[in-house]
C-alpha positions as CSV (number, residue, x, y, z in Angstrom):
1,M,182.9,-100.9,187.2
2,K,183.3,-100.0,191.0
3,V,182.7,-96.7,189.9
4,K,179.2,-97.5,188.0
5,F,177.9,-99.7,190.9
6,K,178.7,-96.6,193.1
7,L,176.5,-94.1,191.1
8,L,174.0,-96.9,190.6
9,A,173.8,-97.4,194.4
10,L,174.0,-93.4,195.1
11,A,170.8,-93.2,192.6
12,L,168.7,-96.2,194.4
13,T,169.8,-94.5,197.6
14,M,168.3,-91.2,196.4
15,S,165.5,-92.9,194.7
16,M,164.1,-94.5,198.0
17,T,164.9,-91.4,199.9
18,T,162.6,-89.7,197.7
19,L,159.7,-91.9,198.2
20,A,160.5,-92.2,202.0
21,Q,159.9,-88.4,201.5
22,K,156.8,-88.4,200.0
23,I,153.8,-86.3,201.9
24,V,150.2,-87.0,201.5
25,Y,148.1,-84.6,203.0
26,T,144.7,-85.0,204.8
27,D,142.3,-82.4,205.5
28,A,142.2,-81.8,209.5
29,T,138.5,-81.6,209.5
30,E,138.4,-85.3,209.2
31,F,140.1,-85.5,212.9
32,P,138.3,-84.4,216.0
33,L,138.7,-81.0,217.3
34,Y,138.9,-80.1,221.1
35,G,138.9,-77.3,223.8
36,K,135.4,-75.9,222.2
37,I,132.2,-75.7,224.3
38,S,129.9,-75.0,221.1
39,N,130.2,-76.6,217.6
40,E,127.9,-74.0,216.7
41,T,130.7,-71.3,215.6
42,N,130.9,-69.6,211.9
43,A,134.0,-71.3,211.1
44,R,135.7,-74.2,212.7
45,Y,138.4,-73.2,214.7
46,E,136.7,-70.3,216.5
47,R,135.7,-70.5,220.3
48,L,132.4,-68.8,220.6
49,P,129.2,-69.3,219.0
50,G,127.8,-67.5,216.3
51,K,125.2,-66.4,217.6
52,L,127.4,-63.9,220.2
53,E,128.3,-62.2,217.3
54,G,126.6,-58.7,217.0
55,V,125.6,-59.6,221.4
56,S,129.5,-59.6,222.5
57,R,131.4,-56.7,222.7
58,K,133.5,-56.8,219.4
59,E,136.9,-56.5,220.9
60,V,135.7,-59.9,222.7
61,W,134.4,-61.7,219.5
62,K,137.4,-61.2,217.0
63,L,139.5,-62.5,220.6
64,G,137.1,-65.5,220.2
65,R,138.0,-66.1,216.6
66,N,141.6,-67.1,218.1
67,S,141.9,-70.8,218.1
68,A,143.8,-70.6,221.5
69,G,143.0,-74.0,223.7
70,L,141.9,-75.7,220.8
71,Y,144.0,-78.8,219.3
72,I,143.7,-81.5,216.9
73,R,143.6,-85.2,217.6
74,F,144.7,-88.0,215.3
75,R,146.8,-91.6,215.1
76,S,149.7,-92.2,212.7
77,N,152.2,-94.3,212.5
78,T,154.2,-92.0,210.0
79,T,157.9,-91.3,210.1
80,S,157.6,-88.1,209.4
81,V,154.8,-85.2,209.8
82,R,154.5,-81.7,207.8
83,I,151.6,-79.7,208.4
84,K,150.1,-76.8,206.1
85,W,147.7,-74.2,207.6
86,E,146.5,-70.9,207.0
87,A,146.1,-67.8,209.6
88,L,143.3,-65.8,210.5
89,F,144.7,-62.4,210.9
90,D,148.6,-63.0,210.5
91,N,149.1,-61.4,213.5
92,E,152.4,-60.3,214.7
93,Q,152.9,-59.2,218.3
94,N,156.2,-56.9,219.6
95,H,156.6,-58.9,223.1
96,M,155.6,-62.5,221.7
97,T,157.1,-64.9,219.2
98,D,155.4,-65.3,215.9
99,L,155.5,-69.3,217.2
100,G,153.7,-68.3,220.4
101,T,151.2,-66.0,218.0
102,R,149.9,-68.0,215.6
103,G,152.0,-71.4,215.1
104,L,151.0,-74.7,216.4
105,D,152.4,-77.6,218.6
106,L,152.9,-81.2,218.1
107,Y,152.5,-83.7,221.1
108,A,152.8,-87.6,221.2
109,L,151.6,-89.6,223.8
110,V,154.9,-91.6,225.0
111,D,154.4,-94.1,228.0
112,G,150.7,-92.7,229.1
113,E,152.0,-88.9,229.2
114,W,152.4,-86.3,226.4
115,K,155.6,-85.2,225.1
116,A,157.0,-82.7,223.0
117,V,157.3,-83.5,219.8
118,A,158.6,-79.8,218.0
119,P,156.4,-76.6,217.5
120,V,155.0,-75.9,214.1
121,R,156.6,-72.9,212.9
122,P,154.9,-69.9,210.8
123,T,157.1,-69.5,207.5
124,R,155.1,-66.7,205.8
125,K,151.8,-64.8,205.8
126,G,148.5,-66.5,205.0
127,L,149.9,-70.1,203.9
128,N,152.4,-72.1,205.7
129,E,154.0,-75.3,205.3
130,W,156.8,-76.5,207.8
131,T,158.3,-80.1,208.7
132,V,157.7,-80.4,212.1
133,I,159.3,-83.8,212.3
134,R,161.3,-86.5,209.6
135,N,163.6,-90.0,210.7
136,M,161.2,-91.6,213.6
137,Q,160.4,-94.9,213.6
138,P,157.6,-96.1,211.6
139,I,155.7,-96.9,215.5
140,E,152.0,-96.2,215.2
141,R,151.5,-93.1,217.8
142,E,148.8,-91.1,219.6
143,Y,149.1,-87.3,218.3
144,M,147.9,-84.0,219.9
145,L,148.6,-80.7,217.4
146,Y,148.0,-77.5,219.7
147,L,146.8,-74.2,217.8
148,S,147.8,-71.3,217.4
149,L,147.2,-69.0,221.0
150,Y,147.1,-65.5,219.4
151,D,145.3,-65.7,215.8
152,G,142.9,-67.5,213.9
153,V,143.2,-70.5,211.7
154,K,141.3,-70.8,208.6
155,S,142.7,-74.5,207.4
156,I,144.8,-76.9,208.2
157,E,146.4,-80.2,206.3
158,I,148.5,-83.0,208.2
159,G,150.9,-84.2,206.2
160,V,152.4,-88.1,206.9
161,D,154.0,-90.7,204.5
162,E,152.0,-91.5,201.5
163,G,151.1,-95.3,202.7
164,A,151.4,-94.5,206.3
165,L,148.3,-94.9,208.3
166,L,146.1,-91.5,209.6
167,E,143.4,-92.2,211.1
168,Q,141.2,-91.5,214.4
169,P,143.1,-91.2,218.1
170,L,142.0,-94.7,220.0
171,V,143.0,-93.2,223.5
172,N,140.8,-91.0,225.3
173,S,143.2,-88.2,226.1
174,P,143.1,-85.3,227.2
175,S,139.8,-87.0,228.5
176,T,136.6,-85.4,227.8
177,E,135.0,-86.6,230.9
178,K,134.3,-83.3,233.7
179,P,136.2,-80.8,231.6
180,I,138.1,-77.7,233.4
181,V,136.2,-74.6,232.0
182,M,138.6,-71.5,232.3
183,Y,137.7,-67.7,232.0
184,G,140.3,-64.8,232.4
185,T,142.7,-62.9,230.3
186,S,145.4,-62.1,227.7
187,I,148.1,-64.9,230.6
188,L,145.2,-67.5,230.5
189,Q,144.9,-67.0,226.6
190,G,148.4,-68.1,226.3
191,G,150.4,-64.6,226.6
192,C,153.3,-64.7,226.2
193,A,154.4,-68.7,225.3
194,S,157.0,-69.3,223.5
195,R,155.0,-71.6,221.8
196,P,151.4,-73.3,222.7
197,G,151.9,-76.6,224.2
198,M,153.3,-74.1,227.5
199,A,150.3,-71.7,227.7
200,Y,149.7,-72.4,231.5
201,T,146.2,-74.1,230.5
202,N,147.8,-76.4,228.3
203,I,150.3,-77.0,230.8
204,L,147.4,-77.8,233.3
205,G,145.5,-79.6,230.6
206,R,148.5,-82.4,230.5
207,I,149.1,-82.6,234.0
208,F,145.3,-83.7,235.0
209,D,144.6,-85.0,231.6
210,K,141.5,-83.3,230.9
211,E,140.7,-81.2,227.9
212,V,140.2,-78.0,229.0
213,F,137.7,-75.0,227.4
214,N,139.9,-71.6,227.6
215,L,138.0,-68.3,227.7
216,G,140.6,-66.1,227.7
217,F,140.3,-63.3,226.0
218,S,143.4,-60.3,226.4
219,G,142.5,-57.5,228.0
220,N,139.1,-58.1,227.9
221,A,138.0,-59.9,230.8
222,R,135.7,-58.4,232.7
223,F,132.9,-60.7,233.9
224,D,131.0,-60.6,230.5
225,M,127.5,-62.0,231.0
226,E,126.8,-64.1,228.2
227,I,130.6,-65.5,228.7
228,A,129.5,-66.8,232.1
229,E,126.5,-68.0,230.1
230,L,128.4,-69.9,227.7
231,M,130.5,-71.7,230.6
232,A,127.2,-72.9,231.8
233,T,126.6,-74.7,228.8
234,V,129.1,-76.9,229.5
235,K,127.6,-80.7,230.5
236,D,128.8,-81.7,233.4
237,P,131.9,-79.8,233.7
238,G,134.7,-80.9,236.6
239,V,135.6,-77.4,237.7
240,F,135.1,-73.5,237.1
241,V,137.7,-71.0,237.3
242,I,138.0,-67.5,237.3
243,D,140.7,-66.1,236.5
244,C,140.0,-62.7,234.8
245,I,141.0,-59.8,237.9
246,P,143.9,-58.5,235.7
247,N,141.4,-57.2,233.6
248,S,139.0,-56.0,236.1
249,S,139.1,-53.2,238.4
250,D,137.7,-52.7,242.1
251,K,135.0,-51.9,241.0
252,L,134.0,-53.9,238.3
253,I,134.3,-56.6,240.7
254,N,132.0,-55.2,243.3
255,E,129.5,-54.6,240.3
256,K,129.5,-58.0,238.2
257,G,131.5,-60.7,240.1
258,E,128.7,-61.9,242.1
259,A,125.8,-61.7,239.4
260,F,128.8,-64.1,237.2
261,F,129.6,-66.5,239.7
262,R,125.7,-66.9,240.4
263,V,125.2,-67.4,236.6
264,L,127.4,-70.6,237.1
265,R,126.1,-71.8,240.3
266,D,122.5,-72.1,239.3
267,A,123.0,-73.9,236.1
268,H,125.8,-76.5,238.4
269,P,125.3,-76.2,242.2
270,D,127.8,-79.0,242.7
271,V,130.7,-78.0,240.1
272,P,133.3,-76.5,242.3
273,V,134.6,-72.8,241.3
274,I,137.7,-71.3,241.7
275,F,138.7,-67.5,242.1
276,V,142.5,-66.7,240.8
277,E,144.0,-63.3,242.4
278,D,145.5,-60.8,240.2
279,P,149.2,-62.0,240.3
280,I,152.0,-59.8,241.7
281,F,153.6,-58.4,238.7
282,P,157.2,-57.6,239.0
283,R,156.8,-53.9,237.2
284,S,154.6,-52.8,240.2
285,A,157.2,-53.3,242.8
286,F,158.2,-49.9,240.8
287,D,155.1,-49.0,239.9
288,V,152.9,-47.3,242.7
289,K,150.0,-46.8,241.3
290,L,150.0,-50.5,239.3
291,D,150.5,-51.8,243.0
292,E,147.8,-49.9,244.3
293,E,145.4,-51.6,241.3
294,V,146.5,-55.2,242.5
295,V,146.0,-54.4,245.3
296,G,142.7,-53.1,245.1
297,R,141.3,-55.5,242.7
298,N,142.7,-58.4,245.0
299,I,141.0,-57.3,248.0
300,A,137.7,-56.8,246.0
301,L,138.0,-60.5,245.3
302,T,138.5,-61.5,248.8
303,N,135.6,-59.6,249.5
304,L,133.4,-61.7,247.6
305,Y,134.8,-64.9,248.3
306,K,134.3,-64.3,251.8
307,K,130.5,-62.8,251.4
308,L,129.8,-65.8,249.3
309,K,131.7,-68.2,251.7
310,K,129.3,-66.4,254.3
311,A,126.0,-66.9,252.6
312,G,126.5,-70.8,252.8
313,E,128.4,-71.5,249.3
314,K,130.0,-74.7,249.3
315,K,132.8,-76.1,246.8
316,L,134.1,-73.0,246.6
317,Y,138.1,-72.5,246.5
318,Y,140.7,-69.3,246.3
319,V,144.1,-69.1,244.7
320,D,146.2,-66.2,246.4
321,S,149.1,-64.5,244.6
322,K,151.6,-65.0,247.2
323,G,154.6,-67.2,245.5
324,M,152.4,-67.4,242.3
325,I,155.4,-66.6,240.1
326,G,158.3,-66.2,242.1
327,D,159.6,-63.9,243.7
328,D,162.9,-63.4,241.5
329,M,161.2,-60.8,238.7
330,E,161.9,-62.9,236.1
331,A,158.6,-65.2,235.2
332,T,157.5,-62.1,232.7
333,V,158.4,-60.9,229.3
334,D,157.3,-56.8,229.6
335,G,156.8,-56.6,233.5
336,T,153.4,-58.2,233.3
337,H,152.9,-61.8,230.9
338,F,154.9,-64.8,231.2
339,T,157.6,-66.3,229.7
340,D,157.4,-70.2,229.6
341,L,159.4,-69.8,233.0
342,G,156.1,-68.2,234.3
343,M,154.2,-70.2,233.3
344,M,155.4,-73.1,234.5
345,R,155.4,-71.3,237.8
346,Y,151.5,-70.1,237.7
347,A,150.1,-73.8,236.4
348,K,152.2,-74.8,239.4
349,H,150.9,-72.4,242.0
350,I,147.2,-73.6,241.0
351,F,147.6,-77.4,240.5
352,P,147.1,-77.9,244.5
353,T,143.8,-75.9,244.7
354,M,142.8,-77.7,241.2
355,K,143.8,-81.0,242.5
356,K,141.7,-80.3,245.7
357,A,138.7,-79.5,243.6
358,L,139.1,-81.8,241.2
359,G,139.1,-84.0,244.1
360,R,141.8,-85.6,243.2
361,K,144.3,-87.7,245.4
């Protein structure tokens, strides 16, 4: 008899566990998407408006289809979260984790601060499915789901417990007022963060509790004027950050830097603009040619900044490269692209200037 009761108890426990683990999926199009300047894109999870196809260089256009900086907001009291999504390109890189390249990243708002819950790991080519977290208390929480840094996303479904709440966010966080608009290179796009939440733009977004528009184009941030014009369309931006120097030459900075700036300034006379120098990469301590190029680019940027200041430009800020990623040469994956340590150091280095530009105390 005791054996029968034990078996019955075990069966009931297994049945309850099965019920508790039943997941119901909802298409993420039901929830707000942030980090996009324009909603006039060819597909939902892309960064550039469709009108730039054939206008932007092919490399810029394709990179614009990557979902770097985009995130979905929702609210739930589920005890578990499961995500289904389909990658656009199924990109793989030899210096960046698959999770950083094409994975997702879930955060929750805890006591007014965004805290990492767990990353969403890619499981296969094409359609991916991953249980992000389970065994949580059934407490109503606000969630933020960062999308892939170096790949695009075709579709996303959010899975929660059957019967659990899954609704629109109630809290305006990160705040959509006076967003941060950033233009730059592979580093700004997110290379080589181990997961999307560790891209330095996303780190700064959480620190300042502001929406960030990530216009990072790996290897292709070359003062493209249509990108300046896109940035200029942002309504009431908080600050513009120009961090494209690693992809430029001193000649290109001299030829196009001021014109790029003028597009922003003419559209927004009172919005602060921050210029960021080229980092002193670890390998430049050994590569003489690279060192000369970095120094040349930074001199050209300094000269542009001084020229604009002399012409009477206000609300113009400059971030130099001294101490930018530390002096121990341990902040990069490959001598150029940042590890999470490099991302944290970079964000910390830029923070004081950005704080001043945003008028934060």
